[in-house]
N, C-alpha and C positions, 0 to 999 in steps of 0.2 A: 811474982806474976806477970807476965808482960802479954801484951795483945799480939797474937800471930796471924789472925783472919779476922775478916768483917765481910759479911755478905749481906746484901740488902733484895728484897723482893717489891715490888709494885703490884698492887691490887686495886681493881676497880670494883666497888661493890654497891648494887644499888639498894638503897633502904627499901622498907615495907611500901612506904608512901613518901613521897617526894617531900624535902625540907622545905617548908614556907616562911619566908621572912618578910620584913616590910619592903626590903630593896631586893631580894633576889629570891629566886627558888634553884634549889639544886636537886636533881634527879639521880646522883650519884655521891659515894664517899670515896676516897683515896686513902689507901693504907699503905704504909711504908714500914714494912716488917723487918728486923734488923737481927742479926745473930752474931755474937763475938764470940771468937775462939782464943783461948789462952793457952801459953806453952805450957800449963799444968793439967791440959787435957779437959778444962771445964767450957762449958759454953753457955752464955746467958743471951737471952732474948729480950727484945723490945719492940715497940711499935708506936707510931704516930699517925695521924690521919688530918686530912683536908677534908673541907665541905664540898668537893666536887673539882676543884681547881688549885694548883700550885704544887701538887705531889710532887712532881720532877724536879721542881726547885728545891724540894726538901730532901729529896733522894741525891741529887748532885754531887753536894759537897762530900757525901760519905762514899759515893763512887770514885772521886777524883782525887783523893789523897789528904782529908781532912781526918782521916780514920786512925791517926796517932799509933801505927803500929810500933811494936817494941816499946810502948808506955804502958802503964799500970792501969787496968780497965776500972780501978777505984777511983781515979781522979778524970772529972769531965770537964774542968775549967779549961784544959789545953784546946780541946775541941772548939769550944766556944770562942776562945780568943782567937784561934786560926780562921773561923768562919767571918769574926768582926775583921780581920785583918784584910780579906778580900777586897779587891778595889770595887768602887762604886760602879753598878753596871746600869745605872739610871733607871732602876726600878722602885724608887723610892726609899732606900737604905741610906743612911747618914753617909757622908764622904764630901769630898771636894769636889765642887762643880766647875 
């Protein structure tokens, strides 16, 4: 079984009441919905979310080639390794300075 397609959808959802924290207030949640299609015709679904900021940064690696087309959907470490191998963009990720 191999991955043949991956689609992401970005949604902004307001919670019933704003999320309050000592250091921040968030009036929205950002959801990233993912569907993975295999060569055997199976489709799997998943999601992740942020507390109002950073959702596009979570979605971008999936949309730009870290989707592991042609690989087994049962193995998730290659995606994590590819994201870790991306150059440091200066946003707090570890890397060479």
